[in-house]
N, C-alpha and C positions, 0 to 999 in steps of 0.2 A: 625183201627189204634192202634198203640201201643206208649204207654207214657212210657218213660225212666227217671229215676232220679237217678242221681249219688251221692255219698257220701263217706267220708272217707280220702279226701285229706288234704294237710296241710304242715307245715314245719317241715322236719326231718333233722338230721345231716347226713352226709356220713356215710355208714356202717348201718344205721337204716333200719327199717321196717315200711310200712304202708298196709293196707289193704283196699281196694276200693272197694264199694257195688255199684250195679245198680238194683234198683228195678223195674220191669216191670208190666204194667198194661194195661188194654184194649184188645185187640184180642191176648191174650197170646199164645193161642192155634196153631196158624198161626206161631209162631217162630221155625225156625228150625236151626238158627246158631246165636250165641251171640259173641261179640267180644268186646275188647278194642283197642282204638286208641289213638295216642297223638299228640300233635302239640307243639313244642318249638316254642319261640319268632323268628319270621324270617324265620321260616322253614315250610315245608309242613306237613300235617296231614301225620302221618305214622302207620302203623298196629303194635300193640304191641303183643296180642295174640288173639286166635279165640278158640270156642268150639262149636261143634255141638250136637244137640239134643242126639245123640248116645253116646256123651262122647269124640269123637277125637278131640284132641287140635292141636295147631299149634301156633309157637312162632317166633318172630323175633329173628335173632341171638344175636343181642344186649342184650337181657334179658333172653335167654336160661339159665338154671340153677340157676336164681335168682327168676324170677317171675313164679307164678303159678296161672291159670285161673281155676275157676271150677263155677259149676251153680248147684242151687237148685231148681228143676223144680216146687217142692210143693209150694216153696215161689215165684215162679217167679223171682228168683233173681241171678244174676251173681256176682262173686267176683274175685279180682285179689290181689293176696297176693305177696307184693313186698319185696324182702330181698335184703340186701348186697346194697344197694341204693348209686346211684352214682350222683354227681353234673350234669351230661349230662342227667339223667332220669329227669330232671325239664322240666314240661310241663304241658299243660292242659291235662286232660285225659277224653276222650270221651267214652262212651259206645254205642255200636251199636247192633241192632237186625235187623235180616232179614227175612222176613216172606214169605210164599207161598201164592197164585200161582205165583206171579210175581216176586219173590225175590227183594222185596221192602225194602230199608234200612231206618230205623228209628234211629234217634240220640238223645241223652241226651244233656244237656246245657253244660256239662264239670264239671270238678272239678280239682283244682289247686294243683298241687305236687310240692313242692319246696324242693330242696335238697341242703342244705348250712350249712356253720358253724354258 
């Protein structure tokens, strides 16, 4: 089992920046894929960015060039650096970890990001 704890959310003005962190504990050696997803009020959860254990990244078109995902394997922590934030980035951001051998998904409880004046 993997336990994920997100932090770093908050209120920021448009154009501002935030860095989210996701600390993993438990069976972290089985993690081969981590990612960030978000869910805005009244909308479905959507992928924001993912990173494999080899460092390959993938981003939603809406955040390309503004967000950067990274991972510190020693600290078992994933990060999401968010720059040039827009009001439409407002959502609860969830950390995800996928483990082998069954490609099981593990989720954190989420951290709220609000982009507003």
